[in-house]
C-alpha positions in Angstrom: 22.3 7.6 39.9 25.5 7.6 42.0 27.9 8.5 39.2 28.1 9.7 35.5 30.7 9.7 32.8 31.5 13.4 32.2 32.7 15.0 29.0 33.7 18.7 29.3 32.8 21.6 26.9 35.9 20.9 24.7 34.9 17.3 24.2 37.6 15.9 26.5 36.7 12.9 28.6 36.9 14.0 32.3 36.0 10.5 33.6 33.5 9.1 36.1 32.3 11.7 38.6 29.2 12.3 40.8 26.4 14.3 39.2 26.8 17.1 41.8 30.5 17.5 40.8 29.4 17.6 37.1 26.8 20.3 37.9 29.4 22.4 39.8 31.9 22.1 36.9 29.2 23.2 34.4 28.2 26.2 36.5 31.8 27.3 36.8 32.0 27.7 33.0 28.4 29.1 32.7 27.0 26.1 30.8 24.6 23.2 31.5 25.1 19.5 32.3 23.2 17.6 29.6 22.6 13.8 29.7 23.6 12.5 26.3 23.1 8.8 26.6 21.0 7.7 29.6 21.2 4.0 28.6 24.9 3.7 29.0 26.5 2.4 32.2 27.3 4.8 33.8 25.2 7.4 31.9 27.1 9.9 29.8 26.7 13.6 30.5 28.3 16.5 28.7 28.9 20.2 29.6 27.2 22.3 26.9 24.7 25.0 26.2 21.3 23.3 26.4 19.5 25.9 24.3 22.1 25.6 21.5 21.9 21.8 21.7 18.1 21.7 21.4 18.3 24.2 18.5 20.8 22.0 16.6 18.7 18.9 17.2 15.7 20.7 15.8 17.6 21.8 12.7 18.8 18.2 12.2 15.3 16.9 12.4 14.0 19.5 10.0 16.8 18.7 7.5 16.0 15.0 7.7 12.3 15.6 7.2 13.0 17.8 4.2 15.1 15.1 2.5 12.6 12.3 2.8 10.2 11.6 0.0 6.6 10.9 0.8 5.0 8.3 -1.5 1.6 9.3 -2.7 -1.1 7.1 -4.2 -2.2 8.4 -7.5 -5.4 7.1 -9.0 -6.1 6.4 -12.7 -9.6 5.4 -13.7 -10.4 3.1 -16.6 -13.6 1.7 -18.1 -13.9 -1.9 -19.5 -14.6 -0.8 -23.1 -11.9 1.9 -23.3 -10.7 3.1 -26.7 -7.1 2.5 -27.7 -6.1 6.2 -27.7 -7.7 6.8 -24.3 -6.0 3.8 -23.0 -2.6 5.0 -24.3 -3.1 8.5 -22.7 -4.0 6.9 -19.3 -1.1 4.4 -19.5 1.3 7.4 -20.1 0.1 9.0 -16.9 0.5 5.6 -15.1 4.1 5.3 -16.3 4.8 8.9 -15.4 3.5 8.4 -11.8 5.5 5.2 -11.3 8.6 7.0 -12.7 8.2 9.8 -10.1 8.2 7.1 -7.4 4.5 7.2 -6.5 2.1 4.3 -6.1 -0.7 4.0 -8.7 -4.2 2.8 -7.9 -5.8 1.5 -11.1 -9.6 1.6 -10.8 -11.8 0.0 -13.4 -15.4 1.1 -13.0 -18.3 -1.0 -14.3 -21.6 0.6 -15.2 -25.0 -1.1 -16.0 -24.7 -4.3 -18.0 -20.9 -4.1 -17.9 -21.1 -6.0 -14.6 -22.1 -9.1 -16.5 -18.7 -9.1 -18.3 -16.2 -8.7 -15.5 -13.8 -10.9 -17.4 -13.3 -8.1 -19.9 -12.2 -5.9 -17.0 -9.9 -8.5 -15.6 -8.3 -8.9 -19.0 -7.8 -5.2 -19.3 -6.1 -5.1 -15.8 -3.9 -8.1 -16.9 -2.9 -6.1 -20.0 -2.0 -3.1 -17.9 0.0 -5.3 -15.5 1.9 -6.8 -18.5 2.8 -3.4 -19.9 4.2 -2.0 -16.6 6.1 -5.1 -15.3 9.5 -3.4 -16.0 8.8 -0.2 -14.1 6.3 -1.4 -11.4 5.2 -4.4 -9.4 1.6 -5.3 -8.5 1.1 -4.8 -4.8 -2.6 -5.7 -4.7 -4.0 -8.0 -7.3 -7.2 -7.0 -9.0 -10.3 -7.4 -6.7 -13.9 -6.3 -6.9 -15.2 -3.7 -4.6 -18.8 -3.0 -5.4 -18.9 -1.9 -9.0 -15.2 -1.3 -9.2 -12.2 -3.5 -9.8 -9.1 -2.2 -8.1 -5.4 -2.9 -8.5 -2.5 -1.2 -6.8 0.9 -0.9 -8.5 4.1 0.2 -6.7 7.2 1.5 -8.4 10.0 -1.0 -9.0 13.0 -0.4 -6.7 16.4 -0.3 -8.5 
């Protein structure tokens, strides 16, 4: 690279100089020449303390990581012939999970002869979908996987 745009330690634009001149100027003040944006034409370099710069970048990355929310998938298991009270309790936890911003995997497990009446399970999942349509949207429609029928619900974005 024949020349770089140089910014001094005070943030003042020095102009376009050769890299050697930039390194000499940085050594005079006891700092480092750091390439800020290599994609620019000519590349932009700044006179600064490299250790301090890396430390600040690390702190910014840690702060950004701390602020982001990871979406978890919570699972709630139902049975086709579930009683009304049990259904209400499980639906309360589904709405709580969706309210917290987590996805919910609703699993409906069939045992024994229940496999012959899969329409009952499909009806139950349709009922669940109807109750949560204000707070969540169905991401994966009910589908059979072995002896289980699975539906994934994501929280509704405001």
